[in-house]
Steps between C-alpha positions, in 0.01 A plus 500: 500500500257753636738784415545368147120470450439849634771643278364316193144617570622860547691485172205352310222709648545805272461277193172355639374841599589661168304230320787410269335250261825341384609431857156363580511271198842359606390440861169347377674267257748382769224437749283323244791271414578425859142448621397311186752221558346159561679457830355824637150419370525152647593639843198724515268237341596252777432760765160587356393137440475451874226761512311351202431166666234400747524191709133464585177444303253778561119470516249697707768759578537875471707647217636850560622652176757765597724430797586862575416667834123454470513146363746393764291650777184326368685172470616526861152570630345217294772255611436589863131422437602155380468547124752350266641800312711519184663826394589574135717790386731593210779632722763252620586726792135516614464121473829450686373727784163314511672160524732627774190604691367143476247541216445271204590714197563464129690720267303574184224695337145403598400592144712214368272211439780247558525626860129443566551128524794538736315730735169318470334829400179333386482281812537791746213603723610860495718707271621843619639737236722760663709579193487848351504368141131529406534301175667210673250500787210508253645208304518296823149604607349405163673163499391415854139611451473321166657169605429493873197724554454404870846628591481826686712783361606820681672761289684827562417796275660842465200675340122468508506395126722206587281407796194501280678290234599248766142477625370465145728202445391322822727627782327430835662798672718790387721710723589860408795577726513863400141550601516312827823681600325841481204407713 
């Protein structure tokens, strides 16, 4: 099978490289038909549902939005300190990795208001925004500070303008990784 796959990829590579639109349309149509089937969608939906459920009720916990390298490291340090930590991320692979490392994690966007109830966002004692998406982070910050003003929020900003905007909307602390890395 490996030889057949290698041979097929060698035969098809020039068409991909040449950017033949007709060939691309055929491959795209075939893949759309295959991956759009209900059986295929159901398979992936079942796999992802496991990451969209939480077994516990959260209150007085720490929500870390963004379970990448920084979010995972923070979650580990906070858990060692005895805090109940919940990670939220859009990437199934990132959530899978976090769960394998023993963390409570949920697949989803923190900007999705339906997820707020699941993660107990407005009942958290601390929300840490490590995601690079400024708009999403700002939406979460505004919601928390409007509906749960005593909740502490730490945000990550790429630029001074973003840091100032976070502070203007109530962030308790803002980290500028690019600035701290150069010191």
